[in-house]
C-alpha distance (Angstrom), angle and dihedral (degrees) to the residues before:
residue distance angle dihedral
M1 . . .
T2 3.72 . .
V3 3.76 122.0 .
Y4 3.79 118.0 -159.8
G5 3.71 125.6 -155.5
F6 3.77 99.1 38.9
S7 3.76 124.8 93.7
S8 3.65 119.0 -118.9
N9 3.80 89.6 -129.1
T10 3.81 92.9 60.4
R11 3.82 110.9 101.3
H12 3.73 122.8 -149.7
D13 3.78 92.3 -119.8
D14 3.84 91.1 54.9
L15 3.77 90.0 51.1
K16 3.76 91.4 46.3
R17 3.81 92.7 50.6
F18 3.86 90.7 48.7
L19 3.76 92.5 52.1
I20 3.78 93.6 48.9
C21 3.80 89.1 50.6
L22 3.79 90.0 49.3
C23 3.73 90.2 50.3
W24 3.83 91.4 52.5
L25 3.80 91.3 45.6
C26 3.98 88.9 55.2
L27 3.72 90.9 47.9
V28 3.75 94.3 52.6
A29 3.84 88.2 44.2
T30 3.85 90.7 56.2
F31 3.78 90.6 58.4
F32 3.78 90.4 60.2
F33 3.79 89.7 59.0
V34 3.83 87.2 73.5
P35 3.81 103.2 80.5
L36 3.76 97.2 -154.9
A37 3.73 90.0 54.5
A38 3.89 96.9 42.3
Q39 3.78 97.8 47.9
A40 3.78 100.2 30.4
A41 3.79 121.2 125.9
F42 3.74 103.5 -126.3
D43 3.94 110.8 -121.9
G44 3.77 97.8 171.1
N45 3.76 95.3 -89.9
F46 3.76 114.7 115.5
S47 3.80 97.4 -168.5
P48 3.82 122.7 93.9
D49 3.82 117.2 -107.2
Q50 3.79 121.8 -96.1
T51 3.77 99.5 -97.7
M52 3.84 92.4 53.8
S53 3.79 90.0 47.1
K54 3.74 90.5 50.0
N55 3.73 95.1 48.0
V56 3.83 94.3 48.7
N57 3.84 91.2 47.8
T58 3.84 90.1 49.9
S59 3.80 91.4 47.5
L60 3.85 92.2 47.8
K61 3.80 91.0 45.9
G62 3.84 90.3 53.3
Y63 3.75 90.8 50.2
W64 3.75 92.9 46.1
Q65 3.87 91.1 51.0
M66 3.83 89.4 50.9
V67 3.78 93.3 48.6
A68 3.84 91.7 43.4
G69 3.85 91.4 51.4
W70 3.80 92.0 54.2
G71 3.76 89.7 39.3
L72 3.71 92.8 63.1
W73 3.68 94.6 53.9
V74 3.78 95.2 41.8
S75 3.91 88.7 50.5
I76 3.81 89.9 52.0
A77 3.80 91.6 48.1
G78 3.79 88.8 46.3
L79 3.79 94.6 50.5
L80 3.84 89.4 50.1
F81 3.83 90.2 48.1
S82 3.73 89.4 48.8
I83 3.84 93.6 50.5
I84 3.79 98.3 41.4
F85 3.75 105.0 34.8
A86 3.86 105.1 20.7
G87 3.76 99.0 43.6
G88 3.79 93.8 -117.8
K89 3.72 97.1 -54.0
W90 3.77 118.9 141.8
W91 3.85 91.8 12.5
W92 3.79 88.4 144.9
I93 3.81 94.8 66.8
P94 3.82 96.7 65.5
V95 3.81 90.6 40.0
C96 3.80 90.1 55.8
V97 3.81 90.8 47.5
F98 3.74 89.9 49.9
I99 3.80 92.8 50.6
M100 3.81 92.2 48.3
S101 3.74 92.2 47.5
L102 3.79 93.1 47.6
F103 3.86 100.8 42.0
G104 3.84 103.3 18.3
E105 3.87 96.7 96.7
K106 3.78 94.0 47.8
A107 3.75 92.7 47.8
V108 3.83 94.3 50.3
N109 3.76 91.7 46.5
Q110 3.85 92.6 49.2
I111 3.79 90.5 49.3
A112 3.86 90.4 50.0
V113 3.74 90.0 51.0
W114 3.85 90.1 50.0
A115 3.85 88.3 49.1
G116 3.83 91.0 51.7
F117 3.83 98.6 -115.7
S118 3.79 107.4 163.2
A119 3.89 97.0 -162.2
V120 3.83 94.1 71.4
T121 3.73 125.1 88.3
G122 3.81 97.7 -135.8
G123 3.74 142.8 -92.5
T124 3.72 96.2 -60.1
G125 3.83 95.6 83.5
T126 3.71 95.3 -122.7
């Protein structure tokens, strides 16, 4: 097999090292897309400020609610598929998805309250 575009002097290890460095460079560059992290005056605190934490938590909560809403319907359809077409095999998979969709947000909020995070609203799921 002939590969065009690469020099015959380039070793596989050099290419691998270059790609790893490129991935690290892209990872560091993505942190600078967050304005509060890019232009923040460093005061010795590595955690983001409260407004950024609240916005991220609200955004993730919204995405979780969307996924959980679809997850309930998909799990019900999966359970019916399992019973009707698969003879009851793998019934536990849609049941686990249903339980995670139904109680996942409340469980995560309660664990966050126990951990002492101040940006969550509480264990009530609201």
